[in-house]
C-alpha positions in Angstrom: -1.9 32.9 -44.8 -4.9 33.1 -43.1 -7.0 33.7 -46.1 -5.5 30.8 -48.0 -6.2 28.4 -45.2 -9.6 29.7 -44.2 -10.3 33.1 -45.3 -9.3 36.6 -43.9 -10.3 37.1 -40.3 -10.4 33.4 -39.3 -7.9 31.6 -37.1 -7.5 27.9 -36.9 -8.4 26.7 -33.4 -7.1 23.7 -31.9 -7.0 22.1 -28.7 -3.8 23.6 -26.5 -3.0 19.8 -25.8 -3.2 18.4 -29.3 -0.7 18.7 -32.0 -1.4 17.6 -35.7 1.5 16.0 -37.5 1.1 14.4 -40.8 -2.5 14.6 -40.7 -2.6 12.8 -37.4 -3.7 14.2 -33.9 -0.9 13.6 -31.3 -1.9 14.1 -27.6 0.6 16.2 -25.8 0.2 16.0 -22.1 2.4 18.3 -19.9 5.1 16.8 -18.1 3.5 17.2 -14.8 0.5 15.1 -15.9 2.6 12.4 -17.4 4.4 12.1 -14.3 1.3 11.7 -12.2 0.6 8.1 -12.5 4.3 6.9 -12.1 4.5 9.1 -9.1 1.1 7.5 -7.6 2.6 4.4 -8.2 6.3 5.2 -6.7 4.5 6.4 -3.5 2.4 3.2 -3.1 5.5 0.8 -3.4 7.6 3.1 -1.2 4.7 3.0 1.4 4.2 -1.0 0.7 7.8 -1.9 1.4 9.0 -3.5 4.7 12.5 -3.9 5.9 12.8 -6.9 8.1 15.3 -8.1 10.5 16.7 -11.7 10.0 14.3 -13.1 12.7 11.1 -11.4 11.6 8.4 -12.7 9.7 5.0 -11.0 8.3 1.5 -12.6 8.0 -0.8 -11.0 5.2 -4.0 -12.0 4.4 -4.8 -10.6 0.7 -8.1 -12.5 0.3 -9.4 -15.2 2.4 -6.1 -17.1 3.4 -3.2 -15.9 5.4 0.3 -16.1 3.8 3.6 -15.8 5.6 6.8 -14.4 4.3 10.6 -13.6 5.7 11.5 -11.1 2.8 12.2 -11.6 -0.9 15.9 -12.2 -0.6 16.9 -8.7 -1.8 18.6 -6.8 1.3 19.3 -3.3 2.4 21.8 -2.4 5.0 21.4 -6.1 6.5 17.8 -6.1 6.3 15.4 -8.2 4.1 12.9 -6.3 1.6 9.4 -7.5 1.5 6.3 -6.3 -0.1 3.5 -8.1 1.8 0.0 -8.2 0.0 1.3 -5.7 -2.5 -1.6 -6.2 -5.0 -4.3 -6.3 -2.1 -5.1 -2.8 -0.8 -6.4 -2.8 2.3 -5.1 -6.3 3.6 -4.1 -6.8 7.2 -0.4 -7.2 7.8 1.1 -8.2 10.9 4.9 -8.0 11.9 6.6 -9.9 14.4 9.7 -11.6 15.7 9.7 -15.4 15.4 10.4 -16.4 19.2 8.5 -18.3 21.9 7.6 -15.0 23.6 4.3 -14.4 25.5 1.3 -12.2 24.7 2.5 -8.7 23.9 1.4 -6.7 26.8 0.0 -3.7 24.7 -1.6 -5.6 21.8 -5.2 -6.0 21.4 -6.9 -9.2 20.5 -6.1 -9.8 16.8 -9.6 -11.0 15.9 -11.0 -8.0 17.7 -8.8 -5.7 15.5 -9.5 -7.5 12.4 -13.3 -7.2 13.0 -13.0 -3.7 13.4 -11.0 -3.0 10.1 -13.0 -5.3 8.0 -15.1 -2.5 6.6 -12.1 -0.7 5.7 -10.7 -2.9 3.0 -14.0 -1.8 0.4 -12.7 1.7 1.0 -9.3 0.9 0.2 -10.2 -0.8 -3.2 -12.4 2.2 -4.0 -9.4 4.6 -3.6 -7.2 2.3 -5.5 -9.7 2.3 -8.5 -9.9 6.0 -8.6 -6.2 6.5 -8.4 -5.0 3.8 -10.8 -7.9 3.8 -13.3 -10.1 7.1 -13.0 -7.3 9.4 -12.9 -5.5 8.1 -15.8 -8.8 8.3 -17.7 -9.3 11.9 -16.7 -6.1 13.0 -18.0 -6.6 11.2 -21.0 -9.8 12.6 -21.7 -9.0 16.1 -20.4 -11.7 16.1 -17.8 -13.7 18.9 -16.9 -13.4 20.8 -13.6 -16.4 19.3 -12.5 -15.4 15.6 -12.9 -12.2 16.3 -11.5 -13.7 17.8 -8.5 -15.7 14.8 -8.1 -13.0 12.5 -8.6 -11.2 14.3 -5.7 -14.4 13.5 -3.7 -14.4 9.8 -4.7 -10.8 9.5 -3.5 -11.1 11.7 -0.2 -14.4 11.0 1.1 -13.9 7.0 1.8 -10.6 8.1 3.6 -12.1 10.4 5.8 -15.0 7.9 6.6 -12.1 5.4 7.6 -10.3 7.7 9.6 -13.8 8.5 11.4 -14.5 5.0 11.9 -10.8 4.3 13.4 -11.2 7.5 15.6 -14.5 5.6 16.8 -13.1 2.3 17.5 -9.7 4.0 18.8 -10.1 2.2 22.3 -10.6 -1.2 20.8 -7.7 -1.0 18.4 -5.3 0.4 21.3 -4.4 3.5 19.5 -3.2 6.7 21.1 -4.8 10.0 19.8 -1.2 10.7 18.7 -0.9 7.6 16.7 -4.3 8.0 15.2 -3.4 11.6 14.3 -0.3 10.6 12.6 -2.0 8.0 10.5 -4.8 10.2 9.4 -2.3 12.9 8.5 -0.3 10.5 6.5 -3.4 9.0 4.5 -4.9 12.6 3.7 -1.6 14.3 2.7 -0.7 11.6 0.4 -3.8 9.4 -1.0 -1.6 6.5 -2.2 -0.7 5.7 1.5 -4.6 5.5 2.2 -4.5 2.0 0.3 -2.5 0.8 3.2 -4.6 2.3 5.9 -5.6 -1.1 7.4 -1.9 -2.3 7.2 -0.8 0.9 9.1 -3.0 0.0 11.9 -2.2 -3.7 12.1 1.4 -3.2 12.0 1.0 -0.5 15.1 -1.3 -3.1 17.1 1.2 -6.1 16.6 0.0 -9.7 17.3 -1.5 -10.6 20.6 0.3 -14.3 20.6 3.6 -15.4 19.4 4.5 -15.3 15.9 4.7 -19.2 16.0 1.4 -19.9 17.7 -0.3 -17.4 15.1 1.4 -19.5 12.3 0.0 -22.8 13.8 -3.5 -21.0 14.3 -3.8 -19.2 10.7 -1.9 -21.1 8.3 -2.8 -24.4 6.3 -0.3 -27.3 6.5 1.7 -26.8 3.2 2.1 -23.0 4.2 3.4 -23.7 7.5 5.9 -26.2 6.2 7.1 -23.7 3.5 7.6 -21.2 6.3 9.4 -23.8 8.5 11.6 -24.6 5.4 12.1 -20.7 4.8 13.2 -20.3 8.3 15.5 -23.1 8.5 17.3 -21.8 5.1 17.3 -18.4 7.1 19.0 -19.7 10.1 21.6 -21.5 7.7 22.3 -18.4 5.9 22.9 -16.6 9.2 25.1 -19.2 10.4 27.5 -19.2 7.2 27.5 -15.5 7.6 28.7 -15.8 11.2 31.1 -18.3 10.3 32.6 -16.1 7.7 33.0 -13.2 10.0 34.6 -15.4 12.5 37.0 -16.7 10.0 38.0 -13.2 8.8 
């Protein structure tokens, strides 16, 4: 057979990842590689999800303007599912109870927190580009080991620099060393979690003023009106649920 195909002693060499069917090359990625990109997306979705209580609101700033949300309507164990700033890695996200309470004693000044974290948004976008664009390209082209090492550096170096930045400004953010260590472990052990590094910090810091006052300060008139309507609808829903339970 070898002589018929290409002469005695000659063997047909084919790339181990390519099969030839009916005259066309068919890419045959191993199962682990085909699941890598969905796995990255799944970890990011998991880390981006928030389960809000009925009296909670989240504020996020994907670009220049702030947005407020109470959840997407879907519930899990009585709590409302929300994906704030899902398509904006590095966006600050604050979670607060909608009440007229005073300033949180431990919360640092919100503007100061945002100023410290502003440089880290670029790191999040760089890691996102590496994970969702360069990783699939590397798998498709069967990149060399040197190329893969460079890709790992592109993923981990911005994250390491971001963690070092947090350590330098830990006092301004009001983070204990234990909290900083927990954040660092999460984002280094699972690179998709690094896309939400800024959000992890802002959620731990919290707002330095009541949610209503913050909404008045950062939301435009239309967004503030939408939030108020959503709050009224949420209160009506809770009142209906309470009435149904009393009747039962």
